[in-house]
Structures are given as C-alpha cells and as structure tokens.
C-alpha positions, -999 to 999 in steps of 0.1 A, spaced: 253 -296 -86 240 -267 -108 242 -289 -139 223 -317 -121 196 -293 -113 194 -281 -148 190 -317 -159 163 -322 -132 185 -348 -115 185 -346 -77 219 -352 -60 219 -382 -37 243 -396 -11 266 -411 -38 269 -378 -57 276 -358 -25 302 -383 -13 319 -381 -47 320 -343 -46 333 -344 -10 360 -369 -20 372 -345 -48 380 -320 -20 406 -343 -5 434 -338 -30 433 -300 -26 428 -302 12 395 -282 7 381 -292 41 359 -260 43 343 -269 10 338 -305 22 320 -291 53 299 -269 31 289 -299 10 279 -318 41 257 -289 52 242 -286 18 236 -323 19 214 -319 50 197 -289 36 188 -309 4 172 -335 27 198 -361 17 208 -382 47 246 -383 53 258 -418 61 290 -432 77 309 -432 44 300 -395 39 312 -386 74 344 -406 69 351 -388 37 347 -354 53 369 -363 83 395 -376 58 394 -343 39 398 -324 71 428 -346 80 445 -336 47 439 -300 52 444 -280 84 410 -289 98 416 -310 129 389 -291 148 364 -297 119 374 -333 119 365 -336 156 333 -317 150 322 -341 122 333 -371 143 310 -359 171 281 -352 147 286 -387 134 284 -402 169 253 -381 178 237 -393 146 240 -429 159 265 -437 131 291 -461 146 327 -450 139 351 -477 127 389 -480 126 391 -459 94 370 -432 111 392 -431 142 424 -432 122 414 -402 101 403 -382 132 434 -391 152 456 -383 122 439 -350 119 448 -343 155 483 -355 149 488 -330 120 473 -302 142 497 -311 170 467 -318 193 482 -348 212 456 -346 239 427 -349 215 445 -378 196 450 -396 229 414 -390 240 401 -404 207 424 -434 210 411 -440 245 375 -439 233 381 -467 208 377 -494 234 344 -479 246 332 -480 210 344 -516 206 367 -506 177 401 -523 174 431 -500 166 455 -510 139 491 -501 130 480 -467 115 461 -459 147 492 -466 169 515 -447 146 492 -416 145 487 -414 183 523 -420 190 533 -394 165 508 -369 180 522 -374 215 558 -370 201 549 -337 184 534 -325 217 567 -334 234 548 -360 255 571 -390 251 558 -406 283 523 -406 269 535 -420 237 552 -449 255 520 -456 274 503 -466 241 528 -495 237 513 -512 268 
C-alpha cells in the first residue's frame, strides 16, 4: 500500500481484498488480520467478501480461533454469513481439532437460514472424528 500512497491512490475494498487473498497461499492469517484492521483504520468498510477471505486465510493457516473471531465480527456487523463463510469457519475448526466449535457452527446454520452442502457435512464430520466423537459425527447424518 506504500506505493499506492506515493501515487496518491487510496486503497479500497477491492485492493484490500486482493491483498488479503494473497495471504492465503502462505497461510499468513496474522497478516490477513492486520490488513483487516488496517482496512478499518483507513476508513474502508470491510464487506462480506472481505470477511470470507480472511476466514479462508485463517482456515489455511493455524488460525481457527481467529477464523471464529472474524466470523463473529462479521455477524455483529450485520453481514449475513453464507454457506462459503460457514464452510471456511467449520474447516478452520476441523483443522484445529476443535470439534465442539465446528458442531456449534454447524448447528447455527439453521438459525441463519443457511443450507449446508457436501463440504459442510464433510468438514463437521471430520472435525468430530478428529475429536474422537464418532457418535457426534453420526448425528450429523440425520
């Protein structure tokens, strides 16, 4: 963003989202969180796509707690999560062996009127299996 400032170009939601997305390949979830914070400090309003991108970066890294934090920020900001949002957050919990958080997110999908898909079921079942909660995992088949 330094070069943008030198060129007197202000970063916007699109440039921040692009920068956040570049963090995904390296699993740089802490940098993605910094960019989300910088976005707010720059008075650029994060949108659903921005939050989804940060949650997805957290999923790739070891940032399941950060993924849940961003998910909660998103909901508090009155941005409606969709299946992609839930899948990324549940997958982050699965990778962090946090079966209870994954199951709780899965349970909240109905309250948010969001339909789970194959990826959702696979992630929550895998999270339960990693937590040695096979009974809980079978519960998600019903």
